[in-house]
C-alpha positions in Angstrom: -18.9 -4.1 -6.3 -20.7 -4.0 -9.7 -19.5 -3.1 -13.1 -20.6 -2.9 -16.7 -18.6 -2.7 -19.9 -19.2 -2.2 -23.6 -17.4 -4.0 -26.5 -15.2 -5.9 -24.0 -14.2 -9.5 -24.4 -12.4 -9.9 -21.1 -12.3 -8.1 -17.7 -9.6 -8.3 -15.1 -9.1 -6.7 -11.7 -6.0 -5.5 -10.0 -5.5 -4.5 -6.3 -2.5 -2.3 -5.7 -1.1 -3.3 -9.1 -1.4 -7.0 -8.3 -3.5 -9.0 -10.8 -6.3 -11.1 -9.3 -6.5 -14.6 -10.6 -10.3 -15.1 -10.4 -12.2 -14.9 -13.7 -14.8 -12.2 -13.9 -17.6 -11.6 -16.4 -17.6 -8.5 -18.6 -20.7 -7.3 -16.7 -21.6 -8.4 -13.2 -21.5 -8.1 -9.5 -18.8 -9.6 -7.3 -16.5 -9.3 -4.3 -12.9 -7.9 -4.6 -10.6 -8.9 -1.7 -8.4 -6.1 -0.4 -6.1 -6.0 2.6 -7.7 -4.8 5.8 -4.8 -2.8 7.2 -6.2 0.7 7.8 -4.8 2.0 4.6 -6.1 3.1 1.2 -6.0 0.5 -1.7 -6.4 0.9 -5.4 -8.8 -1.4 -7.3 -8.4 -1.2 -11.1 -10.8 -2.8 -13.6 -9.2 -3.5 -17.0 -11.5 -4.2 -19.9 -10.0 -5.7 -23.1 -11.7 -5.8 -26.5 -11.0 -5.7 -30.2 -10.3 -1.9 -30.1 -7.8 -2.1 -27.3 -7.9 -1.7 -23.5 -9.6 0.6 -21.1 -9.2 0.8 -17.3 -10.9 2.6 -14.4 -9.7 2.8 -10.8 -11.4 3.0 -7.5 -9.8 3.6 -4.1 -10.9 1.7 -1.0 -10.2 3.0 2.5 -10.0 0.3 5.1 -10.2 0.6 8.9 -9.2 -2.0 11.6 -12.0 -0.8 13.9 -15.5 0.4 13.1 -15.9 4.2 13.2 -18.4 5.8 15.6 -22.0 5.7 14.4 -22.0 9.5 14.1 -18.8 9.8 12.1 -19.1 11.3 8.6 -19.1 8.9 5.8 -19.3 8.9 2.0 -22.2 6.5 1.0 -22.0 7.1 -2.8 -19.6 8.7 -5.2 -19.9 8.5 -9.0 -17.7 10.3 -11.5 -17.7 10.3 -15.3 -14.7 8.1 -16.2 -13.8 9.1 -19.7 -14.1 12.6 -21.2 -13.0 14.2 -24.4 -11.8 17.7 -24.3 -9.9 20.3 -26.3 -8.7 22.8 -23.8 -6.3 22.6 -20.9 -9.0 21.7 -18.4 -12.4 20.0 -18.5 -15.3 19.9 -16.0 -16.2 16.3 -15.1 -19.7 15.5 -13.9 -19.9 13.9 -10.4 -22.6 12.9 -8.0 -22.3 11.9 -4.3 -24.1 11.4 -1.1 -22.9 11.5 2.5 -24.1 10.9 6.1 -23.3 12.9 9.2 -21.3 15.4 7.2 -21.3 19.1 7.7 -19.1 19.9 4.7 -17.5 18.1 1.7 -14.4 19.1 -0.3 -12.7 17.7 -3.4 -9.1 17.4 -4.4 -7.5 16.6 -7.8 -4.2 14.7 -7.7 -3.8 15.8 -4.0 -4.5 19.5 -4.7 -7.7 20.8 -2.9 -10.2 22.6 -5.0 -11.0 26.2 -3.9 -13.3 26.4 -0.9 -15.4 28.9 -2.8 -16.7 26.0 -4.9 -19.3 25.5 -2.2 -20.3 21.8 -2.9 -23.4 20.5 -1.0 -22.9 17.5 1.4 -25.1 15.5 -0.9 -25.7 16.4 -4.5 -24.0 16.8 -7.9 -21.5 19.1 -9.5 -18.6 19.5 -11.9 -15.0 18.8 -11.0 -12.4 20.6 -13.0 -9.5 18.3 -14.0 -6.5 18.8 -16.3 -7.1 17.8 -19.9 -3.7 16.3 -20.8 -4.4 12.7 -21.9 -3.5 11.3 -18.4 -5.5 9.7 -15.6 -6.2 11.9 -12.6 -7.3 11.0 -9.0 -10.3 12.9 -7.7 -10.8 12.6 -3.9 -14.0 13.4 -2.0 -13.6 14.1 1.7 -16.6 14.5 4.1 -16.0 16.4 7.3 -17.9 17.2 10.5 -16.9 19.7 13.2 -18.7 17.8 15.9 -16.4 16.1 18.4 -17.6 12.6 19.3 -16.2 11.5 22.6 -16.0 7.9 23.8 -16.4 7.5 27.5 -15.1 4.5 29.5 -15.0 3.6 33.2 -12.6 0.9 34.4 -9.4 0.1 36.1 -5.7 0.2 35.3 -4.1 -3.2 35.3 -0.6 -4.6 34.4 -2.1 -5.7 31.1 -3.6 -2.3 30.3 -6.9 -0.5 30.9 -9.8 -2.8 31.8 -13.1 -1.3 30.7 -16.2 -2.3 32.8 -18.6 0.3 31.3 -18.5 2.4 28.1 -20.8 4.6 26.1 -20.5 6.5 22.8 -23.7 8.4 22.0 -26.4 8.6 24.7 -27.4 12.2 23.8 -26.4 13.2 20.3 -22.6 13.1 20.3 -22.5 13.3 24.0 -21.6 10.2 26.1 -23.0 9.3 29.6 -22.4 6.4 32.0 -24.5 5.8 35.1 -22.8 3.8 37.9 -24.6 1.9 40.6 -22.8 2.6 43.9 -24.1 -0.7 45.4 -21.8 -2.6 43.1 -18.9 -1.1 45.1 -20.1 -1.8 48.6 -18.7 -3.8 51.5 -15.4 -3.8 53.3 -13.4 -3.2 50.0 -15.5 -0.3 48.8 -13.0 2.4 49.6 -10.3 0.5 47.8 -12.4 -0.1 44.7 -13.5 3.5 44.5 -9.8 4.7 44.8 -8.9 2.5 41.8 -11.8 3.5 39.6 -10.7 5.5 36.5 -12.6 7.4 33.9 -11.1 7.6 30.4 -12.3 9.8 27.5 -11.1 9.5 23.9 -12.1 10.7 20.4 -11.6 9.5 16.8 -8.2 10.2 15.4 -8.0 13.6 13.8 -10.8 15.1 16.0 -10.3 18.5 17.4 -12.2 20.4 20.1 -12.7 20.5 23.8 -14.1 17.7 26.0 -15.8 18.4 29.3 -16.3 15.7 31.9 -18.8 16.1 34.6 -19.6 13.8 37.6 -23.1 14.1 39.0 -24.5 12.5 42.1 -27.6 10.4 41.5 -30.8 12.2 42.1 -29.2 15.7 41.6 
């Protein structure tokens, strides 16, 4: 990550409220180590100067397995960190970009903003947050209605499913596997074909229908 400060003499980082021991420059680029456990982690930069302290937070989502190449993702999200206001709420400028997303939505402190806000999947806009002298968490979520199936061919074994062929995206979000029958020839062919299994899965949280079709070669 990269950061820049003004009027700061010292910069420190915290991950999930635990202070990192490494020394960091007041302006620079570096790596911040976070646990890779499939959970969200808070990274806080704390700048200290003659006038006091200031802190900003970022949240990092980790995954133990790479998402499908067609899964929606947020590639950039910038938000004005410090605002001065006089009313009960203030509109904070934000900019973002996504890939493979059909819609984006925002929430403030866990409360979704009205769908009528109509934010583009990539662009800029104003996010309304309470003006109460406290910090607030703004979350951007990118979604896609396309179901992305993962197709596998293999065998059930005492140790679990053994995959011999797999495919994610052969045609858009659709998956396709071609099997060469000659690989299952000989005296044991009938036994191998009887044990062959097809398994279909989709990313966690996906909804929709999956259709599996078997077609004879040449048809």
